[in-house]
C-alpha positions in Angstrom: 109.1 -105.7 90.6 109.0 -104.3 87.1 111.3 -101.5 86.2 112.6 -99.5 83.1 115.4 -97.0 82.6 116.9 -95.6 79.4 119.5 -92.9 78.6 121.6 -91.9 75.6 125.0 -90.1 74.9 126.7 -88.6 72.1 130.4 -89.6 71.3 132.5 -88.7 68.4 131.1 -90.6 65.3 128.5 -92.6 67.2 125.4 -92.5 69.6 125.3 -94.7 72.8 122.0 -95.9 74.2 121.7 -97.6 77.6 118.6 -99.6 78.6 117.8 -101.5 81.8 114.5 -103.2 82.3 113.2 -105.9 84.8 110.4 -108.3 85.4 109.4 -110.2 88.6 111.7 -113.1 89.8 112.5 -114.5 93.2 116.3 -114.3 92.5 118.4 -111.8 90.7 118.8 -113.1 87.1 120.9 -110.7 85.1 121.2 -110.7 81.4 123.8 -108.3 79.7 123.7 -107.5 76.0 126.5 -105.5 74.4 129.3 -105.9 71.9 132.7 -107.4 72.9 133.9 -103.8 72.7 132.6 -103.3 76.3 133.4 -106.9 77.5 136.4 -105.7 79.7 133.8 -103.7 81.9 131.5 -106.5 82.4 132.4 -107.1 86.1 131.9 -103.5 86.8 128.6 -103.4 85.2 127.4 -106.3 87.0 128.4 -104.9 90.4 126.7 -101.6 89.6 123.4 -103.3 88.7 123.4 -105.5 91.5 123.5 -102.5 94.0 120.2 -101.3 92.6 118.4 -104.5 91.6 118.3 -107.0 94.5 116.2 -109.5 92.6 114.2 -109.9 89.3 114.8 -110.7 85.8 117.0 -107.9 84.6 117.9 -107.2 81.0 120.7 -104.6 80.5 121.8 -103.4 77.1 124.3 -101.0 75.6 123.7 -100.2 71.9 126.3 -98.2 69.7 125.0 -96.5 66.6 127.4 -95.0 64.2 126.2 -91.5 63.1 129.0 -90.4 60.9 130.0 -91.2 57.2 133.3 -92.7 58.2 133.5 -96.2 56.9 133.8 -98.9 59.6 135.5 -101.4 57.3 138.1 -101.1 54.3 138.6 -103.2 51.4 141.6 -105.3 51.1 142.5 -104.2 47.5 145.5 -106.4 47.0 143.6 -109.4 48.0 140.5 -108.2 45.8 142.8 -107.7 42.7 144.2 -111.3 43.1 140.7 -112.8 43.3 139.8 -110.8 40.1 142.7 -111.9 38.1 142.0 -115.6 39.1 138.3 -115.3 38.5 138.7 -113.4 35.2 141.2 -116.1 34.0 138.8 -118.8 35.0 135.9 -117.0 33.2 138.0 -116.6 30.2 138.9 -120.4 30.0 135.3 -121.3 30.5 134.0 -118.7 28.1 131.7 -117.5 30.8 130.1 -114.1 31.4 132.3 -112.1 33.8 129.8 -109.3 34.5 129.1 -110.5 38.1 132.8 -111.0 39.1 133.0 -107.8 41.3 129.9 -108.9 43.3 131.3 -112.3 43.7 134.8 -110.9 44.9 133.0 -108.8 47.5 131.8 -112.1 49.1 135.1 -113.7 49.2 136.9 -114.3 52.5 138.9 -111.3 54.1 138.1 -109.0 51.2 136.8 -106.7 54.0 139.0 -105.7 56.7 137.7 -104.4 60.0 140.1 -102.7 62.4 139.3 -103.5 65.9 138.8 -100.3 68.1 140.1 -100.0 71.6 137.8 -98.2 74.1 139.5 -95.2 75.8 139.2 -94.1 79.3 137.5 -91.0 78.1 134.9 -92.9 76.2 134.0 -95.2 79.0 133.5 -92.2 81.3 130.8 -91.0 78.9 129.3 -94.5 78.6 129.3 -94.9 82.6 127.6 -91.4 83.0 124.9 -92.7 80.5 124.6 -96.0 82.5 124.3 -94.2 85.7 121.5 -92.0 84.3 119.6 -95.0 83.0 119.9 -96.7 86.4 118.7 -93.6 88.1 115.6 -93.7 85.9 115.1 -97.3 86.6 115.3 -96.9 90.4 112.8 -93.9 90.0 110.4 -96.1 88.0 110.5 -98.8 90.5 110.1 -96.3 93.4 106.9 -94.8 91.8 105.5 -98.4 91.2 106.4 -99.2 94.7 104.2 -96.3 96.1 101.2 -97.5 94.0 101.8 -101.0 95.2 102.1 -99.8 98.9 98.7 -98.0 98.5 97.2 -101.2 97.1 98.6 -103.4 99.9 97.5 -101.0 102.8 93.9 -101.0 101.2 93.7 -104.8 101.3 95.1 -105.1 104.8 92.6 -102.5 105.8 89.8 -104.5 104.1 90.9 -107.6 106.1 91.0 -105.6 109.3 87.4 -104.3 108.7 86.2 -107.9 108.1 87.9 -109.0 111.2 86.1 -106.2 113.2 82.8 -107.7 111.9 84.0 -111.1 112.9 84.6 -109.7 116.4 81.0 -108.3 116.5 79.5 -111.4 115.5 81.7 -113.6 117.9 80.4 -111.6 120.9 76.9 -113.0 120.2 77.9 -116.4 118.9 79.0 -118.2 122.2 75.8 -117.0 124.1 73.7 -118.3 121.2 75.4 -121.6 121.1 74.9 -121.9 124.9 71.2 -121.0 124.5 70.8 -123.6 121.7 72.4 -126.3 123.4 70.4 -125.7 126.6 67.1 -125.5 124.6 67.9 -128.8 123.0 68.5 -130.4 126.5 65.3 -129.0 127.7 63.4 -130.4 124.7 64.7 -133.9 125.6 62.6 -133.7 128.9 65.3 -135.8 130.5 66.8 -135.2 133.9 70.5 -134.5 133.6 73.4 -133.6 135.9 73.5 -129.9 135.5 77.2 -129.8 136.8 78.2 -132.4 134.3 76.2 -130.5 131.6 78.1 -127.2 132.5 81.5 -129.0 132.2 80.7 -130.5 128.9 79.4 -127.1 127.7 82.6 -125.4 128.7 84.7 -128.0 126.9 82.6 -127.6 123.8 82.7 -123.9 123.8 86.4 -123.9 124.3 86.7 -125.7 121.1 84.8 -123.0 119.3 86.7 -120.1 121.0 88.6 -117.9 118.6 89.8 -115.3 120.8 93.5 -116.0 120.5 93.3 -116.2 116.7 91.3 -112.8 116.5 94.2 -111.2 118.7 97.0 -112.8 116.6 95.5 -112.0 113.3 95.2 -108.3 114.3 98.7 -108.3 115.6 99.9 -109.9 112.2 97.9 -107.2 110.2 99.6 -104.3 112.2 103.0 -106.0 111.9 102.5 -106.3 108.0 101.7 -102.5 107.7 104.8 -101.6 109.9 107.1 -104.0 107.9 106.0 -102.4 104.7 108.0 -99.3 105.6 111.3 -101.3 106.1 114.0 -101.7 103.4 114.1 -105.0 101.6 110.8 -106.1 103.2 109.7 -108.5 100.4 110.6 -111.9 102.0 109.5 -110.8 105.4 106.1 -109.7 104.1 105.7 -113.2 102.5 106.3 -114.8 105.9 103.8 -112.5 107.6 101.3 -113.3 104.9 101.7 -116.9 105.6 100.9 -116.3 109.3 97.9 -114.2 108.5 96.5 -117.1 106.4 96.9 -119.6 109.2 94.9 -117.4 111.6 92.1 -116.8 109.0 91.9 -120.5 108.2 91.7 -121.3 112.0 89.0 -118.9 112.5 87.0 -120.3 109.6 87.4 -123.9 110.8 86.6 -123.1 114.6 83.9 -120.6 114.3 81.1 -123.0 113.1 79.1 -119.9 112.1 77.7 -119.3 108.6 78.1 -115.6 108.9 81.6 -115.6 110.1 82.6 -118.2 107.6 81.3 -115.9 105.1 83.6 -113.1 106.2 86.4 -115.6 106.3 86.0 -116.1 102.5 86.2 -112.6 101.8 89.3 -112.2 104.0 90.9 -115.2 102.0 90.1 -113.4 98.7 91.9 -110.3 99.8 94.9 -112.3 101.1 95.4 -114.0 97.8 95.6 -110.6 96.1 98.1 -109.5 98.7 100.2 -112.7 97.9 100.3 -111.9 94.3 101.4 -108.3 94.9 104.1 -109.5 97.4 105.9 -110.9 94.5 106.5 -107.4 93.2 108.1 -106.2 96.6 111.8 -106.3 97.0 
């Protein structure tokens, strides 16, 4: 299921932005992006995200943006002067232009010094609150999408149910029609047959065409699908129920031997394929 959440927080000298987004995936694939400054909190962050994102490809990011004029690095003046002395001497010996010596010095190793900052408990408290806010927005995004998804699945299950009802109506006339057609065929042969044997063969043939059990099971599966939709973590379960629905639809199509019913079966299969696609979005 897709999802998105974002939140920001202000700290002394910088702005913190937390983002969490997800795409469909069968398993939880968590990708964390933040500086080494927050690395000590990685396990805690993973645990918090795992509580709200059971599966999906999840990207989580913490961005830190300096909003003050305080320099983040200082110049090692002693080392810079030493570089300048050596480079100036070399330029003089080579009778070269020394106008670009300063820019060259700035590129030399360790001229810039960056002091490593340590994250305080107070700062982490602010970042954690920002993270909680982003995850809350993420959960709401998924919840809103889930409601829309639920309406679509309900609509498609209802469509299959309506098609099944049409199959049931057609099936009531199908067996008598088959019996009548076979009897007419026998009569046209104008051959004397054993009527008892004919009835036995007819019953055997009609049993092969009977879809009563399939109709009942399909209706049960459709009702169970709607019931399961309201359960927590129903994604995998809905996938299994969808497979059972598909089996009954296929059997009805193969046993019916009726053009009108098979046309309805094709429509049911079309709706079922759309349900399978949407099932990938259900947790």
